[in-house]
C-alpha positions as a Markdown table, in Angstrom:
| # | Residue | x | y | z |
|---|---|---|---|---|
| 1 | Met | 93.2 | 79.3 | 90.5 |
| 2 | Ile | 96.2 | 77.0 | 90.4 |
| 3 | Lys | 97.8 | 78.9 | 87.5 |
| 4 | Lys | 97.4 | 82.2 | 89.5 |
| 5 | Ser | 99.1 | 80.7 | 92.6 |
| 6 | Leu | 101.9 | 79.2 | 90.5 |
| 7 | Ile | 102.6 | 82.6 | 88.9 |
| 8 | Ser | 102.7 | 84.3 | 92.3 |
| 9 | Ile | 105.1 | 81.7 | 93.6 |
| 10 | Trp | 107.3 | 82.1 | 90.5 |
| 11 | Lys | 107.3 | 85.9 | 90.9 |
| 12 | Phe | 108.2 | 85.5 | 94.6 |
| 13 | Tyr | 111.3 | 83.4 | 93.8 |
| 14 | Val | 112.4 | 85.6 | 90.9 |
| 15 | Asp | 112.2 | 88.7 | 93.0 |
| 16 | Gly | 114.1 | 86.9 | 95.8 |
| 17 | Phe | 116.9 | 85.7 | 93.6 |
| 18 | Arg | 117.2 | 89.1 | 91.9 |
| 19 | Ser | 117.8 | 90.9 | 95.2 |
| 20 | Met | 120.4 | 88.4 | 96.4 |
| 21 | Thr | 124.0 | 89.5 | 97.0 |
| 22 | Leu | 125.6 | 87.0 | 99.3 |
| 23 | Gly | 123.2 | 84.3 | 98.1 |
| 24 | Arg | 124.6 | 84.3 | 94.5 |
| 25 | Thr | 128.1 | 83.5 | 95.9 |
| 26 | Leu | 126.7 | 80.7 | 98.0 |
| 27 | Trp | 124.8 | 79.2 | 95.0 |
| 28 | Leu | 128.0 | 79.4 | 93.0 |
| 29 | Leu | 129.8 | 77.4 | 95.8 |
| 30 | Ile | 127.0 | 74.9 | 95.9 |
| 31 | Leu | 127.2 | 74.4 | 92.1 |
| 32 | Ile | 131.0 | 74.0 | 92.3 |
| 33 | Lys | 130.7 | 71.4 | 95.1 |
| 34 | Leu | 128.1 | 69.4 | 93.1 |
| 35 | Phe | 130.3 | 69.5 | 90.0 |
| 36 | Ile | 133.2 | 68.1 | 92.1 |
| 37 | Met | 131.1 | 65.4 | 93.7 |
| 38 | Phe | 129.4 | 64.1 | 90.6 |
| 39 | Phe | 132.0 | 64.6 | 87.9 |
| 40 | Val | 135.5 | 64.6 | 89.5 |
| 41 | Leu | 134.8 | 61.9 | 92.1 |
| 42 | Lys | 133.1 | 59.7 | 89.5 |
| 43 | Leu | 136.2 | 59.8 | 87.3 |
| 44 | Phe | 138.6 | 58.7 | 90.0 |
| 45 | Phe | 136.6 | 56.5 | 92.4 |
| 46 | Phe | 133.8 | 54.9 | 90.3 |
| 47 | Pro | 135.3 | 53.2 | 87.3 |
| 48 | Ser | 133.0 | 52.0 | 84.5 |
| 49 | Phe | 133.1 | 48.2 | 84.6 |
| 50 | Leu | 130.9 | 47.8 | 81.6 |
| 51 | Lys | 132.8 | 50.1 | 79.3 |
| 52 | Gly | 133.8 | 48.3 | 76.1 |
| 53 | Lys | 131.7 | 45.2 | 76.6 |
| 54 | Thr | 129.0 | 43.9 | 74.4 |
| 55 | Thr | 125.4 | 43.7 | 75.5 |
| 56 | Glu | 125.7 | 40.0 | 76.2 |
| 57 | Glu | 128.8 | 40.5 | 78.3 |
| 58 | Lys | 127.1 | 43.3 | 80.2 |
| 59 | Glu | 124.1 | 41.1 | 81.0 |
| 60 | Glu | 126.4 | 38.3 | 82.2 |
| 61 | Phe | 128.5 | 40.7 | 84.3 |
| 62 | Val | 125.5 | 42.3 | 86.0 |
| 63 | Gly | 123.8 | 38.9 | 86.5 |
| 64 | Ser | 126.9 | 37.4 | 88.1 |
| 65 | Glu | 127.4 | 40.4 | 90.4 |
| 66 | Leu | 123.8 | 40.3 | 91.6 |
| 67 | Val | 124.1 | 36.6 | 92.4 |
| 68 | Glu | 127.4 | 36.9 | 94.1 |
| 69 | Arg | 126.3 | 39.8 | 96.3 |
| 70 | Ala | 123.0 | 38.1 | 97.1 |
| 71 | Val | 124.9 | 35.0 | 98.4 |
| 72 | Asp | 127.3 | 37.0 | 100.6 |
């Protein structure tokens, strides 16, 4: 019963995406925007503070940040 309904849902979406014309362009724009948000913005605005540190240094850094932010 569940398998049959999942197959019908799958076929519904496959047929819908196959018949898209404008939708493909919109999906392409969505994917480009997601790429920009998660890749490009991360490179420029979210630096890696833990890069190049040992495990102990990472533990110390995270612990001190948590304590400092909890006090403020």
